[in-house]
Backbone as a ProteinNet text record, in pm:
[ID]
protein_1_A
[PRIMARY]
MPAEEDAPPAPVVAYQSDRVTLYRGDAAQLVGILPTVDLLATDPPYGVKFVSKRDARTRARFGPLLGDDGTLDVPALLGVLTRGHLRNRRHAYVFGYRPDQLTEPMQLGSTAELIWDKGVPGRGNFEMPWGPAHELITFGARCASAAHRADGSGKTAARMRAGSVLRYGRPNGKTTRHPTEKPVPLMAELIESSSRRGEVVLDPFAGSGSTLVAAVLTGRRAIGCELDPRYAEVAARRLAEAERIADMMRAA
[TERTIARY]
8416.7	8375.2	8224.2	8177.3	8033.4	7966.4	7840.9	7765.4	7758.4	7757.5	7759.2	7642.3	7525	7408.3	7419.5	7511.6	7528.8	7633.9	7704.9	7809.1	7745.8	7815.8	7761.8	7738.6	7633.5	7602.1	7704.9	7733.3	7822.3	7756.1	7832.9	7773.2	7704.2	7588.9	7517.3	7484.6	7470.4	7442.7	7298.8	7283.2	7150.2	7107	7203.8	7173.8	7298.4	7279.3	7395.9	7358.9	7450.7	7438.5	7580.3	7592.1	7726.2	7794.1	7718	7774.4	7808	7727.1	7735.5	7700.9	7770	7736.6	7718.1	7602.5	7574.5	7560.7	7643.1	7633.5	7555.2	7483.1	7418.9	7490.8	7551.9	7624.1	7742.3	7836.8	7951.1	8064.6	8102.5	8207.7	8340.4	8366.3	8493.9	8511.3	8400	8408.4	8427.5	8434.6	8465.1	8615.6	8694.5	8839.6	8888.8	8964.7	9021.3	8938.1	8809	8726	8688.9	8717.3	8692.4	8799.1	8766.2	8869.3	8948.8	9049.8	9121.3	9031.8	9029.7	8943.2	9027.2	8963.9	9035.1	9007	8903.4	8864.9	8784.2	8811	8729.2	8662.8	8531.2	8455.8	8346.4	8347.3	8253.7	8221.3	8103.6	8057.5	8032.9	8136.3	8121.7	8052.8	8008.1	7955.2	8065.6	8031.7	8131.8	8150.7	8067.2	8078.3	8027	7936.2	7887	7737	7672.9	7528.3	7456.1	7425.6	7384.6	7263.5	7176.9	7053	7077.2	7045.1	7051.5	6952	6986.2	6896.6	6763.1	6762.4	6638.7	6564.2	6618.8	6556.7	6469.6	6355.5	6269.6	6212.5	6183.4	6125.2	6220.8	6347.9	6445.7	6467.7	6472.8	6490.7	6376.9	6254.6	6139.6	6138.2	6183.7	6177	6283.7	6408.7	6519.6	6575.7	6567.6	6633.6	6785.3	6861.6	7006.8	7068.9	7183.5	7260.2	7341.5	7335.9	7416.3	7564.1	7644.3	7787	7825	7726.1	7755.1	7761.5	7791.6	7797.6	7939.5	8035.4	8172.5	8257.2	8200.6	8277.6	8352.9	8316.7	8381.9	8501.9	8617.9	8738.9	8739.5	8674.9	8657.8	8791.6	8884.3	9011.9	9086.1	9082.1	9150.4	9087.2	8953	8885.6	8912.5	8904.2	8933	9077.9	9166.4	9305.8	9323.5	9256.4	9266.4	9211.9	9098.5	9040	9130.6	9188.1	9274.7	9400.7	9466.7	9591.3	9567.7	9450.8	9424.9	9365.1	9297.6	9216.5	9225.4	9275.3	9284.1	9418.9	9417.6	9541.9	9633	9762	9857.3	9845.6	9859.6	9850.6	9708.9	9610.4	9472.8	9408.6	9292	9236.8	9134	9117.9	9014.9	8949.5	8818.3	8741.5	8665	8684.6	8619.4	8554.2	8424.2	8350.2	8369.3	8378.6	8367	8492.4	8602.9	8727.5	8837.4	8925.3	9035.5	9148.9	9231.4	9344.6	9436.4	9462.6	9554.2	9498.7	9367.6	9309.3	9322.6	9346.1	9342	9475.2	9569.6	9691.7	9766.8	9798.3	9874.3	9790.7	9670.6	9592.8	9567.2	9540.6	9504.8	9622.2	9741.6	9861.9	9840.5	9794.7	9768.4	9893.7	9944.4	10068.8	10049.5	9931.6	9900.7	9754.3	9723.4	9585.3	9543.6	9413.2	9356.4	9223.7	9187.7	9058	8962.1	8857	8751.1	8632.4	8551.2	8432.3	8310	8212.4	8082.7	7996.5	7967.7	7881.7	7738.3	7656	7518	7423.6	7466.5	7383.4	7284.9	7243.6	7149.3	7197.4	7170	7212.9	7142.1	7216.1	7157.8	7107.1	7068.8	7012.6	7120.2	7218.6	7325.9	7274.7	7345.8	7311	7227.1	7099.7	7009.8	7042	7130.1	7170	7279.3	7333.4	7437	7374.8	7432.3	7374.1	7401.4	7494.4	7530.8	7492	7421.3	7384.4	7485.4	7527.5	7628.2	7572.7	7643.5	7601.9	7707	7799.8	7904	7947.9	8018.3	8082.2	8224	8312.5	8451.1	8462.9	8542.6	8576.9	8729.3	8788.2	8932.5	8959	9045	9093.1	9235.9	9270.3	9408	9436.9	9564.7	9610.2	9687.8	9653.4	9722.4	9868.6	9956.4	10099.7	10152.8	10179.5	10218.1	10353.9	10440.3	10574.2	10573.3	10614.8	10622.6	10723.3	10833.4	10935.1	10879.1	10801.7	10742.3	10635	10559.5	10461.8	10532.3	10644.9	10717.7	10778	10829.3	10895.6	10800.9	10673.3	10574.6	10573.3	10643.5	10650.9	10536.3	10449	10339.2	10217.1	10236.8	10124.8	10074.2	9945.2	9881.6	9773.2	9777.3	9681.1	9545.5	9440.6	9307.4	9299.9	9205.3	9194.2	9153.6	9068.1	9021.9	9044.7	9146.7	9177.6	9073.8	9018.7	8911.3	8927.9	8840.3	8845	8802.9	8840.5	8819	8680.9	8599.3	8463.4	8366.2	8287.3	8192.5	8052.1	7980.8	7849.5	7738	7671.5	7557.7	7453.9	7329.6	7224	7198.5	7146.8	7109	7000.1	6990.3	6890.2	6750	6688.9	6554	6540.9	6653.2	6650.1	6624.8	6611.7	6585.7	6622.3	6637.3	6662.2	6533.4	6542.5	6423.3	6435.2	6551.5	6566.1	6663.1	6753	6859.2	6898.1	6928.1	6954.6	7078.9	7175	7297	7317.4	7208	7215.6	7295.5	7380.8	7462.5	7400.3	7410.4	7354.8	7435.3	7366.8	7433.3	7526.7	7488.9	7582.4	7714.3	7711.2	7835.1	7923.2	7865.2	7944	7992.3	7911.4	7953.5	8074.9	8080.1	8197.3	8323.2	8314.3	8430.8	8474.4	8377	8407.5	8469.5	8413	8464.7	8601.3	8631.3	8760.6	8872.5	8837.2	8940.9	8933.2	8856.9	8850.7	8809.3	8822.5	8780.5	8663.3	8594.3	8479.9	8526.1	8444	8476	8554.5	8610.7	8685.8	8591.5	8649.7	8569.3	8576.1	8458.3	8444.6	8394.1	8456.9	8417.4	8361	8244.4	8187	8149.1	8232.9	8204.4	8096.6	8053.3	7943.7	7840.4	7766.3	7689.7	7566.1	7511.3	7392	7279.7	7220.1	7109.7	7158.5	7290.8	7343.2	7383.6	7397.1	7427.1	7557.6	7662.3	7790.8	7777	7708.1	7692.1	7607.1	7501.4	7417.2	7499.7	7579.6	7663.8	7762.5	7817.5	7911.7	7842.8	7724.3	7651	7620.4	7574.4	7534.2	7653.1	7773.6	7893.1	7973.9	7917.4	7981.7	8089.1	8090.3	8184.8	8115.3	8196	8143.2	8154.4	8076.1	8071.3	8052.2	8109.6	8089.5	8058.3	7952.6	7915.5	7874	7871.5	7826.1	7750.7	7638.2	7558.4	7510.8	7535.1	7502.5	7352.7	7285.2	7144.9	7055	6974.9	6888.8	6793.2	6748	6655.4	6717.6	6841.4	6904.7	6960.6	6998.2	7040	6924.8	6804	6686	6662	6674.9	6659.9	6764.2	6889.3	6997.1	6972.1	6922.6	6895.3	6790	6684.5	6581.6	6639.6	6722.3	6781.1	6875.7	6948.1	7039.8	6964.7	6853.8	6774.5	6726.3	6683.6	6639.9	6757.1	6872.9	6991.2	7033.4	7024	7062	6963.2	6835.5	6737.3	6771.2	6808.2	6845.5	6973.6	7071.5	7197.7	7174.3	7083.3	7051.3	6986.6	6902.2	6839.5	6944.9	7038.4	7144.6	7231.8	7259.5	7342.2	7270.6	7138.5	7062.6	7037.2	7050	7017.9	7118.6
7537.7	7489.8	7507.8	7556	7570.7	7436	7432.1	7308.5	7268.1	7137.4	7089.1	7142.1	7154.5	7202.6	7350.1	7423.8	7565	7589.7	7485.5	7501.3	7534.9	7617.1	7649.3	7522.7	7521.3	7399.1	7369.4	7240.9	7199.2	7230.7	7269.5	7306.3	7189.2	7219	7124.5	7197.3	7123.5	7185.2	7235.2	7364.3	7425.3	7441.5	7448.1	7460.7	7417.2	7344.2	7299.2	7276.3	7315.4	7289.8	7281.1	7270.5	7266.7	7403.3	7510.1	7644.5	7687.3	7644.4	7704.4	7602.6	7617.2	7541.3	7638.8	7630.6	7712.1	7621.3	7648.4	7574.7	7656	7586.8	7648.7	7597.8	7689.3	7648.5	7739.9	7690.5	7767	7762.2	7879.3	7885	7833.8	7846.9	7800.1	7650.5	7578.5	7434.1	7392	7489.7	7458.6	7452.3	7499.7	7501.3	7359.1	7343.4	7212.9	7129.8	7161.9	7083.3	7161.7	7290.6	7370.8	7343.9	7362.7	7358.1	7488.2	7495.2	7620.3	7714.5	7842.1	7939.5	8051.7	8127.5	8231.9	8372.4	8388.9	8520.6	8501.6	8587	8590.8	8727.2	8728.4	8854	8833.2	8913.8	8885.8	9009.6	9006.7	9112.2	9048.1	9035.1	8963.6	9047.4	8984.4	9062.8	9148.5	9269.1	9366.2	9366.6	9291.6	9291.9	9420.2	9490	9618.1	9617.2	9500	9489.7	9590.3	9548.5	9639.6	9724.8	9680.1	9752.9	9866.7	9987.6	10101.1	10081.1	10126.1	10110.2	10179.3	10280.3	10355.2	10309.6	10208.1	10164.5	10041.5	10062.7	9952.5	9875.7	9944.5	9875.9	9773.2	9810.4	9716.4	9601.5	9632.4	9527.6	9425.4	9475.5	9386.2	9304.1	9363.5	9295.3	9188.7	9220.8	9130.5	9061.1	9126.3	9069.9	9084.3	9030.7	9045.1	8957.4	9000.5	8918.3	8817.2	8690	8589.7	8618.6	8608.9	8634	8778.8	8867.4	9011	9063.7	8974.8	9018.2	9049.9	9047	9081.9	8966.1	8846	8731.9	8659.7	8683.6	8616.4	8698.1	8635	8699.7	8684.2	8778.2	8768.6	8772.1	8866.5	8863.9	8731.2	8671.1	8543	8433.9	8428.7	8327.2	8348.2	8473.6	8500.4	8466	8486.1	8450.1	8301.6	8221.3	8076.2	8033.6	8090.4	8056.1	8100.6	8218.8	8270.2	8186.7	8161.2	8084.8	7942.4	7887.7	7749.9	7729.9	7835.3	7809.2	7913.9	8034.8	8135.6	8124.9	8117.4	8106.4	8226.1	8201.5	8309.5	8412.7	8538.9	8654.3	8681.1	8613.7	8641.6	8733.9	8786.9	8902	8866.1	8960.7	8951.6	9088.2	9088.2	9208.8	9180	9264.2	9244.2	9375.2	9372.6	9490.9	9512.9	9640.5	9678.1	9670.4	9623	9612.3	9690.4	9753.5	9833	9741.5	9789.2	9707.8	9663.5	9751.8	9714.1	9601.3	9578.9	9468.9	9335.4	9340.9	9220.5	9181	9274.6	9251.4	9126.4	9116.5	9001.6	8874.6	8879	8754.4	8693.8	8778.5	8728.9	8726.3	8762.9	8765.2	8852.4	8974.2	9063.9	9144.6	9129.2	9195.4	9336.6	9369.9	9507.8	9530.7	9646.6	9674.7	9812.1	9831.2	9961.8	9973	10095.9	10121.6	10167.5	10090.4	10127.6	10177.6	10258.5	10312.5	10278.1	10214.2	10196.6	10316.7	10401.3	10518	10475.4	10472	10424.6	10529.3	10654.3	10759.2	10821.4	10746.5	10798.2	10756.8	10837.4	10800.7	10675.1	10595.2	10478.2	10512.9	10410.3	10433.9	10477.6	10390.8	10426.6	10461	10549.2	10594.4	10720.7	10711.3	10824.8	10939.3	10916.7	11023.2	11112	11071.6	11149.3	11233	11351	11437.5	11390.6	11295.6	11249.8	11103.9	11074.8	10936.6	10873.4	10751.2	10686.9	10660.4	10708.9	10688.1	10610.5	10547.3	10472	10355.2	10261.3	10152.6	10134.5	10095.5	10067	9924.8	9909.2	9777.4	9770.9	9672.4	9652.5	9558.1	9602.3	9519.4	9477.2	9354.5	9310	9191.4	9171.4	9055	8964.3	8839.1	8748.5	8733.1	8746.4	8729	8641.1	8515.2	8419.4	8449.3	8519.5	8549.2	8672	8654.2	8766.9	8870.6	8825.4	8918.4	9003.6	8942.6	9017.8	9113.9	9072.7	9165.3	9286.2	9262.8	9370.8	9469.1	9417.5	9509.1	9560.3	9520.7	9574	9508.9	9397.1	9335.4	9238.9	9220.4	9127.4	9191.3	9273.8	9346.8	9278.5	9278.7	9223.4	9319.8	9363.2	9461.5	9397.3	9474.5	9431.5	9430.1	9353.6	9343.3	9477	9549.7	9677.9	9783.3	9864.2	9961.8	10073.3	10106.6	10205.5	10286.7	10385	10467.6	10391.8	10445.9	10375.2	10401	10485.3	10510	10441.1	10350.7	10272.5	10317.9	10373	10432.2	10339.6	10278.7	10190.6	10212.6	10233.5	10248.4	10119.2	10132.6	10015	9938.9	9808	9729.6	9787	9822.2	9879.1	10004	10067.6	10187.3	10159.9	10033.4	10000.4	9854.1	9817.1	9677.1	9599	9486.9	9408.1	9265.1	9202.1	9061.2	9040.6	9136.2	9123.5	9264.4	9287.7	9425.6	9488.5	9406.6	9463.8	9412	9389.5	9333.8	9424.8	9364.3	9437.1	9428	9535.2	9530.5	9436.8	9358	9263.2	9333.9	9449.9	9516.3	9556.1	9595.6	9627.3	9503.8	9392.9	9270.7	9221.5	9240.4	9199.7	9278.7	9408.9	9487.8	9437.1	9406.9	9354.7	9220.4	9134.1	9000.5	9009	9091.4	9100.9	9168.2	9252.8	9319.1	9225.2	9117.4	9036.2	8887.5	8849.3	8707.5	8694.6	8571.3	8541.2	8443.7	8435	8344.3	8202.1	8130.1	7992.7	7977.2	8086.9	8078.1	8073.8	8044.5	8017.5	8134.9	8183.4	8293.6	8236.2	8275.3	8228.8	8344.2	8320.2	8413.9	8336.3	8339.4	8261.5	8321.8	8445.2	8509.3	8554.7	8460.6	8485.5	8571.7	8578.7	8659.9	8615.7	8711.8	8679.6	8639.8	8628.9	8567.1	8658	8789.2	8879.5	8845.6	8810.7	8777.5	8653.9	8553.7	8429.1	8451.5	8530.3	8562.7	8635.6	8733	8807	8714.2	8618.3	8523.2	8440	8391	8311.1	8392.4	8515.5	8597.4	8645.5	8644.4	8685	8565.5	8446.2	8328.7	8266.7	8298.7	8235.3	8120.6	8041.5	7944.2	8004	7953.3	8017.5	7915.2	7947.4	7871.1	7970.9	7944.8	8034.9	7958.2	8029.6	7971	8077.8	8040.9	8133.1	8061.6	8123.9	8063.7	8065.3	8174.1	8191.6	8118.4	8020.8	7946.7	8035.9	8147	8236.9	8288.5	8336.9	8398.5	8294.7	8176.7	8069.8	8030.5	8028.7	7997.3	8105.6	8232.3	8342.7	8331.3	8306.2	8295.1	8180.8	8067.7	7953.8	7989.1	8059.2	8099.8	8193.9	8288.8	8383.7	8313.2	8213.6	8141	8061.6	8000.8	7927.8	8021.1	8142.6	8240.6	8289.8	8312.1	8357.5	8252.5	8126.6	8021.4	8014.6	8038.9	8042.6	8154.5	8271.3	8384.5	8353	8291.3	8257.3	8158.5	8066.7	7970.4	8042.7	8139.1	8215.3	8297.2	8355.5	8433	8343.2	8222.4	8130.2	8087.1	8071	8025.6	8134.6	8261.6	8372.5	8384.8
14849.9	14717.7	14701.6	14585.5	14566.3	14558.4	14595.7	14582.3	14436.7	14414.8	14277.1	14197.6	14264.5	14191.5	14155.3	14221.2	14191.4	14084.2	14042	13941.1	13806.8	13724.4	13591.9	13511.3	13430.4	13356	13247.5	13229.9	13121	12987.7	12887.2	12758.4	12689.9	12634.2	12549.1	12419.4	12312.5	12183	12179.6	12153.8	12143.5	11998.6	11908.4	11764.9	11689.1	11581.3	11504.9	11360	11272.6	11129.6	11074.9	10942.6	10885.3	10888.3	10920.9	10927.4	11070.3	11166.7	11300.1	11408	11521.7	11642.2	11756.7	11822.4	11939.8	12060.2	12163	12288.4	12390.1	12476.8	12592.3	12717.3	12792.8	12912	12938.8	13016.6	13064.1	12962.7	12908.9	12807.2	12859.3	12989.3	13044.3	13023.2	13015.8	12998.5	12852.5	12763.2	12623.8	12597.5	12693.7	12676.5	12651.5	12544.5	12513.6	12419	12403.2	12311.8	12186.2	12186.1	12067	11962	11834.5	11731.2	11729.5	11645.3	11622.8	11544.6	11584.4	11518.7	11459.3	11367	11293.6	11344.4	11424.5	11475.6	11603	11701.8	11823.4	11828.5	11840.5	11851	11953.7	12060.9	12169	12250.4	12313.1	12402.8	12539.4	12622.5	12749.1	12854.4	12963.5	13075.9	13134.8	13175.3	13219.6	13370.2	13444.9	13589.2	13652.6	13583.5	13633.9	13660.2	13644	13663.8	13574.6	13452.1	13346.5	13381.5	13472.2	13498.7	13596.5	13556.4	13647.8	13760.9	13880	13993.7	13970.1	13884.2	13862.6	13737.7	13668.8	13544.5	13570.5	13631.7	13674.1	13555.5	13444.8	13329.9	13272	13257.8	13204.8	13301.8	13430.5	13531.1	13522.1	13509.4	13504.4	13375.7	13267	13137.8	13121.1	13157.6	13129.7	13253.5	13370.2	13486.6	13473.1	13568.9	13563.7	13455.7	13404.7	13311.6	13391	13351.3	13418.6	13394.6	13500.7	13489.9	13501.9	13528.1	13531.8	13675.4	13770.9	13910.1	13955.6	13863.9	13897.5	13944.3	13955.3	14004	13892.9	13767.7	13655.6	13608.3	13602.6	13552.4	13400.2	13332.2	13187.3	13113.2	13142.8	13071.6	13084.8	13202.9	13221.7	13136.9	13135.2	13055	12906.6	12859.8	12719.7	12687.4	12784.5	12763.5	12742.4	12822	12806.1	12670	12631	12501	12386	12398.6	12293	12278.7	12390.8	12385	12336.7	12371.8	12334.3	12197.3	12142.8	12024	11913.2	11937.8	11831.8	11763	11631.2	11555.7	11584.3	11582.2	11601.4	11489	11526.1	11436	11385.8	11440.8	11401.9	11503.7	11468.9	11539.8	11646.5	11739.6	11842.7	11858.7	11881.8	11914.8	12043	12144.2	12273.8	12316.4	12337.1	12379.9	12530.2	12568.4	12708.1	12792.3	12737	12812.6	12742.6	12821.6	12768	12721	12627.8	12583.2	12696.6	12794.4	12902.6	12988.7	12986.8	13062.1	12988.9	12857.3	12775	12713.1	12704.2	12627.7	12672.7	12799.6	12846.9	12857.3	12917.2	12922.9	12785	12684.5	12552.5	12455.6	12501.2	12416.4	12292	12313.4	12201	12169.6	12047.7	12009.4	11960	11917	11879.3	11910	11961.4	11999.3	11949.6	11942.6	11909.8	11981	12016.9	12076.4	11967.1	11945	11852.8	11933.4	11870.4	11935.1	11852.1	11916	11852.4	11890	11792.2	11810.1	11782.2	11886.9	11874.1	11816.6	11815.7	11758.6	11855.3	11957.4	12056.6	12194.8	12297.4	12433.4	12482.3	12557.9	12621.1	12760	12834.4	12967	13064.9	13089.3	13180.5	13319.5	13385	13519.7	13508.7	13543.7	13528.2	13624	13719.1	13810	13750.4	13634	13566.3	13455	13424.9	13321.8	13179.7	13162	13027.7	13011.1	12903.2	12873.6	12780.3	12804.2	12718.5	12578.8	12477.8	12339.1	12261.1	12332.9	12264.3	12352.5	12290	12362.8	12310.3	12400.3	12365.1	12310.9	12205.7	12152.4	12145.4	12211	12197.8	12082.1	11991.4	11880.4	11910.6	11877.5	11892.1	11802.6	11773.9	11698.9	11793.6	11799.5	11890.3	11848.1	11945.1	11921.8	12033.7	12003.4	12106.5	12167.2	12094.9	12143.3	12234	12359.6	12452.6	12404.2	12344.6	12294.6	12181.9	12093.5	11983.2	12033.7	12136.2	12194.2	12253.9	12318.5	12384.9	12285.8	12172.1	12077	11968.9	11977	11883.8	11747.9	11733.1	11601	11573.1	11670.4	11650.5	11590	11490.1	11431.2	11305	11288.9	11170.4	11125.2	11001.5	10952.6	10929.1	10949.9	10910.4	10758.6	10704.3	10558.6	10497.3	10564.7	10512.9	10620.3	10606.7	10709.5	10705.4	10821.1	10828.5	10955.2	10974	11093.1	11217.2	11333.4	11459.2	11519.4	11456.9	11504.5	11409	11462.5	11383.2	11419.1	11323.2	11349.6	11303	11399.1	11371.3	11481	11440.5	11539.3	11614.2	11734.3	11809.9	11734.8	11753.3	11680.4	11696.9	11585.5	11583.9	11670.6	11702.2	11784.6	11930.9	11971	12110.7	12133.8	12259.4	12290.2	12272.6	12203.3	12176.3	12226.9	12205.5	12242.9	12357.7	12376.6	12476.3	12519	12645.7	12690.3	12631.4	12586	12526.3	12384.3	12313	12177.7	12084	12003	11905.9	11767.7	11687.8	11552	11462.5	11384.3	11294.4	11196	11135.9	11044	11110.7	11237.4	11308.2	11318.6	11361.6	11375.2	11239.5	11135.4	11000.9	10955.6	10988	10948.4	11017	11145.2	11216.3	11157.2	11133.6	11081.4	10942.6	10854.5	10718	10713.3	10813.1	10816.1	10859.6	10930.7	10994.8	10964	10864	10828.1	10682.4	10633.5	10497	10500.5	10387.9	10378.2	10407.5	10483	10517.8	10646	10698.8	10823.1	10943.2	11060.6	11179.8	11277.1	11317.9	11413.5	11545.3	11656.6	11789	11871.4	11934.4	12031.2	12156.4	12261.7	12382.3	12471.6	12442.6	12516.7	12413.3	12358.5	12236.6	12256.5	12378.5	12398	12306.6	12235.7	12144.7	12005.8	11987.6	11866	11753	11774.7	11663.1	11592	11668.2	11605.5	11517.9	11567.7	11492.9	11368.2	11380.4	11265.1	11159.5	11201.3	11106.9	11038.1	11111.7	11052.1	10943.7	10974.7	10876.5	10751.3	10768.8	10654.3	10571.9	10628	10552.5	10505.1	10512.6	10455.1	10541.9	10670.5	10761.9	10835.8	10904.2	10998.9	11138.3	11232	11362.9	11473.8	11589.6	11712.1	11822.2	11898.8	12007.1	12130.2	12243.2	12367.9	12445.8	12503.8	12584.2	12710.3	12824.6	12953.1	12982.6	12947	12983.7	12883.5	12929	12835.6	12758.2	12818.7	12748.1	12620.3	12630.3	12515.1	12418.5	12468.7	12379.2	12287.3	12341.8	12259.8	12155.3	12195.1	12099.5	11989.7	12028.1	11930	11832.8	11883.7	11796.4	11691.6	11732.7	11636.6	11532	11576.3	11482	11384.2	11432.6	11344.7	11238.7	11276.9	11178.4	11068.1	11105.8	11006.4	10921.9	10984.7	10910.3	10808.1	10845.1	10749.6	10633	10662.1	10553.5	10455.4	10508.5	10422.6	10346.5	10412.8	10347	10232.9	10252.6	10145.3	10027.1	10054.6	9945.7	9871.4	9943.7	9880.1	9793.1	9840.4	9764	9635.5	9644.9	9529.1	9427.4	9470.1	9380.4	9267.3
[MASK]
++++++++++++++++++++++++++++++++++++++++++++++++++++++++++++++++++++++++++++++++++++++++++++++++++++++++++++++++++++++++++++++++++++++++++++++++++++++++++++++++++++++++++++++++++++++++++++++++++++++++++++++++++++++++++++++++++++++++++++++++++++++++++++

């Protein structure tokens, strides 16, 4: 058993309003206390140690991502959150994992592979001749019935059917606040395709808060959790600014 002081911290509220709640701490400890949500959209740690061995500048700037050492069973955790809190027949978007890794843990009745085309190569492994310019996003609709998942009847269409390649540049053309930060317009497209205004979006690996910011700006409510205090603080600042913009849009 790990020492008590080494256990992940219990979640505490880092930011809260009538639109959004951001927790700082271990998302696994939110199981059972979250409300029912209408959409799950998240970019979890991939267990691959994001920093290339030769990328000293990124290592010095950001350091390692918490939870990215391969010890966290992300599909299992997402499965518990999905089964306990995502409404049946509602959608999930998960970056970095294949559908076959998520289908059973998350009870996904229909899946699709989406591609985020970043437009420019990323860092990746500098020993390889090709730089990664895309990321995989698994889309699925929760289907609680195993029989329906097996026969393919657990399908739910997105509100706006579109192509599977989503072209959005990286934020400001480079990482600025978080090493794997997602562009808000990309997250807004996913959110608007799979939810309605006023519904609740969950991101258990919130990072610098792009999913939560997109939810606020598109008129949804949001719940997020981030383990690393550095990024929880960044996300809280971004949410305060997003709410200021949302208030201006409402008043216009």
